[in-house]
C-alpha positions, 0 to 999 in steps of 0.5 A: 553460513549462507552463500551470498546472493548476488542480484544482477543490476539491470543494464542501461536501457539505451543499450538494449534492443528496442522494437527489434526485441519484440518484432522482426519484420521490416514492414512492421518496424516501419509502421511503428517508426512513423507518425507522432509516436514513431520516435518514442516506440523504441524507448517504450519497447525497452520500458516494457522489457525492463518492467518484465512484460512477457513476449506475448503481452508486451507485443500485444501492448505495442500492437494496440499502441501502433493502431492508436498511432495510425489513428493519430496519423489519420486525425492529422496529429503530427506531434505529442504536444497535441496528445490528450487522453480524450483521444483514447475514447475517439480511437476506441469508437473507431476500433470497435467498428471492426471488433465483434462484441460478446456479452461476457467480453469487453473488447475495449479492456485490453486497448484501454489498458495498453494505452494507459501504459503508453501515456504513463511512459510518455509522462515519465519521459516528459514527452507530454505534459500532465493535464491540470487537475480539475478543481472541484469547488465545494461550498466549504472549500474556503475553510477545508483547503486552508485547514489541510495546508495548515496540517501539512506545513505547520503541523507537519502531519503525514499525507495519510493523516491529511488524506484522512482529515480531508475525508472526515472533516469534509463529510462533517461539513457536508452535513451543514449543507448551505450553512457551511458557506463563509457568510453563515458559518460564523453565525452557528452557535453551540446548539446548532453545532451540537445537533449537527455533530450528533447527526453526523456521529449517528450516520458516520462509518468512520472509526469514532475515536479517530473521528473525535480527534480529527474534529476536535483539532478542526474546531480548535483551528476554527477558533484560532482563526476566528471562523467560529464564535468560540472554541467548540472542540468541547462539544465533541464527545469522548469515546472511552478507550482503555489502554490494554483493555483488549488482549492480542489474539495469537495462533497455536503452533499447529495452526501456523503449520497448517498455514505454511502447508497451504502454500505451494512453495514451487510456484513463483507466487507461492515461494514468495508467499512462503518466504513472507510467512516464514519471515513473519512467523520467525521474527514477529515483524509487522507487515510494513517491515516485510514490505520494506525489507531490502536485499541489502538488509540481508547479510548472507556472509554473517547470517544476519538480517536487519529489521528497519525501525517502524512507528518510532521504534528501534532498528534491530539486527537479528540472526538469519535463521536457517528456515528463513534463509532457505525460504528467501533463497528459494524465492529469489530464484524466481524473483524478477532480476532486471528491476531497479527495486531493492525491496525483496518482495515484488509482485510476480506479474509485470509491471513488477513493483514492491508489495505494500503492507496491505498486500502482505496482510491480504496474502496472509489472510488468504492462506489462513482462510485456505488452511481453515484458521480463524482468528479475529482481525486475521492477517499479518498482525495475527502472526506478530501476536503469535510470535510474542505470546509464544516467546513469553511462553518459552520464558524469553525476557520481556526486554528481549521480546521488546527489542525484537518487536522493535518497541520503543517503550517496554510498556507496549510489550507488557500487553502480551504478558496479559495474554500469557495467562499460564505465566501470570498464574505462576507468578501470582501471589496466593490470596491471604487467609484470615487469621 
């Protein structure tokens, strides 16, 4: 049984030292506490400490912001309501007058980055109001924007799907040029649309299956609202896609070992990456499941781990395997403790934040490349396929595999049975002989 790991919750920010944590001289503190930003620097200093910035880098950020504050005083700005990000460029022009430049070094990089952090903090504490986004009006905005609202409110699609629809439909409407305007769009007939569709499909880099579905939905919407003379969704070609036509590709046990051996377990980033790899190899979970794993999902007293449901599947509660528990404990000793995030896996540099599923897949892909392991679509999905194929090879029941993988329907799991050719040969019926 593992000893429970206790994560210390961060103390109240207001009770922590502000500028005094970073600076000691009274003259320096006095410079900070004047001008339009003077009343916000203590809070900003606490904010940087809570985000885990090092003493050197946090002090440098505050120093650049103090120079910016002095510039604002010289410009006659007395309160935050007069601030705008356009002042950053004016400040940098003055800042560069006393800075030597080199071809291989950009002196504006650090002050720009520091001031971006400052403005993010001021927005968070509502010291400044966010600028109104500039509306870029396109000739097809009259139809695209209502369509996206329809997807959001009536179809209740996710923001990811809506963002993809904006790109795909917008790219197609660009092909129509001036004929996309309201007074000319309805006049387009099937021949014209078919020509534009064929032209767009030849040049588009989008996934054709996804693009077909998006455009069919768009044309049905146009027909329903009488933006077109008829329903032209039938003009969209069908991309044949056979279910279970392709086999999942896994990795041999020796390749998995090489990937683990390529990770430096003693560094903060290495201990985190090793824990992620062991976790995914042990349970075959998706990258998003590793990204969303919370400290509360690990029951150290009962040696259990909870994997949350994804893609409409089922939540599963699994035994906490010893190699996984040891790897996670080793990483937690390096994990930044003073953070409000409950996700297990965080970035190793400030500002500390949870890893995304994309970041986790990139991490796995990087170590596979380092270990010299080649696999199609290398990444977190390869580890998932490897676990399922290995489980079948060890005669695990297909129902148990489906439960661990979190599949909602067992049919989804049968694709791995196709990959286990050895098992299929054992259960195959002999070919009947004549006679």
